N, C-alpha and C positions, 0 to 999 in steps of 0.2 A: 762906310759903315758909316762916318760922320752926319753925311745928311740923312739917314734913318733915324738917327738918333734928335738930328737937330729936328725933324719931323714930328717924330714924340712929341720932342719938349713944345713944340710950336701947336700942334694935337691938342696937349693938354690944357695949355694955356687958353685956346679957346673957347675946351669945353667950360674949365672954369668961368672965363668972362662970362658965356650963354648963360651958366647957372646962375649968376651973380644977378644979371638982367631981368631973367626969369622972374615972372612974381610965386609968391609961397602958392600962392590960388590959383582958379583959372588960367593955366598955364595954355598957350594959344597952340595949336595942334602942329604951327608950323615950324617951332621952336623945340618941340618935342622931336618932330620926325629929323631936323638939325642934328640938335645932339645926339638921336640915334646914330646919323649917316655918320657924325666924325666919332662916336665911340666903337662903331665897327671898322674906319679906316686908322685909328688907333691904334687896336687892336691885331690888323694889319702887319702895321709898322712897325709893332713891340716884335712879334712873330718874327718878322725879315730880319729886323737888326741884331735879334737873337740867333737866327740860322747863319748869319753872318760873322758873329763875333763866334760861333764854335768850331769852326774849319781853323781859327787863327789861333786857340787853345791849343787844338792837337798840334799844330806846327812849333809849336814852344816848346822848352825844355825838356828832354825827355822824348820827346816825337821821334817820328825817323828820319 
C-alpha cells in the first residue's frame, strides 16, 4: 500500500511542477498531453490505493 501512496504523492508533485512550468498562455500541446497522461495515471493509482485500503479496514476490529 505504501508504494501506491508514494506513487500518488510523486505524481501529484510532478503535476504541480508541470503546471508551474507551463505559461498561462499558449501552452504547448506536448505539455498538455503530458499533464493529461499524468492525471490519468494519478486517478488509477488513487483508485488502487483505495482498493488496497478497503480490505484492510474490513479485517480490523469487529471483522470476522
